[in-house]
N, C-alpha and C positions, 0 to 999 in steps of 0.2 A: 798340118804342121806339127812337128814333135816338140814336146817341152819337156826340159829336165830341169829340176830345181835342186839346188844344194844350199844348205844353211850351215852357218857357224854360230851357235849360241853359247854365250858365257853367262852361267847363272850363279848368283851368290858371291860374285868378286865385284868390289867397288873399283870402278875405273874413272879417272879424270877425263874431262872432254878431249884433252890432247892425247891421252892413252886410247880412248876410243877411235879417234881420227886416224892415229897411226896404225892401229890394228886393222881398221877397215881399209886403208892404202895397202897393207901387206896382204891382205885377203884378196883384193883386186888383182895384185901381180900375181900371186899364187894361182888363182882361178884361170888367168890367161895362160900361164905356163903350163897347168894341168891340160887345158885343151890342146895345146901343142904337143906335149909329151904323149898324150892319148891318141894322137894322129887324127883328130877330128877334121873332117874335110869341110871347110868353110869356103863358101862362093864368095860372098860380099859381106863379110862381118861388120857389124857396127857395134862398138862397146860403148855403153853409157853407164854412168855411175857417178857416185860422189862419196866423199867422206866428210862433208860438212855437215855438222850437227844442227845447223840452222835451217837446213832444207828438209823437205818431206822424209820422214823416217822410212816410209815404204820404198823408198829409192835409195836407201842407204846400201852401200856396197857396189855391185856391178851387174848389169845386163848385157848379154851378148846376144844380138839379134842377127840372123842371117837369112839371106834370100830375098825375094821381091818386097817384103815388108821393110827390110833393112835398106834397100835402095830408095823406097819411097820416103821414109823417115829421114834418111840421110840427105835427099834432096830438099826436103822441107827445112832441115837445120841449115843447109847451105842458103836457102832462100832467105832465111832470117838475116844472115850475114854477119853474125857476131864473131868476134875474134878476141881471145884473151891470151896475152903474152904470158909466157912461163918465167 
């Protein structure tokens, strides 16, 4: 399974929690748009991520998982059965 990792680091700039959360959300949107514009061939993509500063920092941002593992993980999430209104 191939893995590509991209990071966006801001060093030396003080940001409020609201600014950090906003930037994380924008990076998530930009990452998905970049996959699309690059013509990435995704079979069964699953996008996971957050911009909530109270959750685990290593999950901050977005993960795009594709293939059999995405199907397996997606089914486990469906089995949990949680739903969050927008």
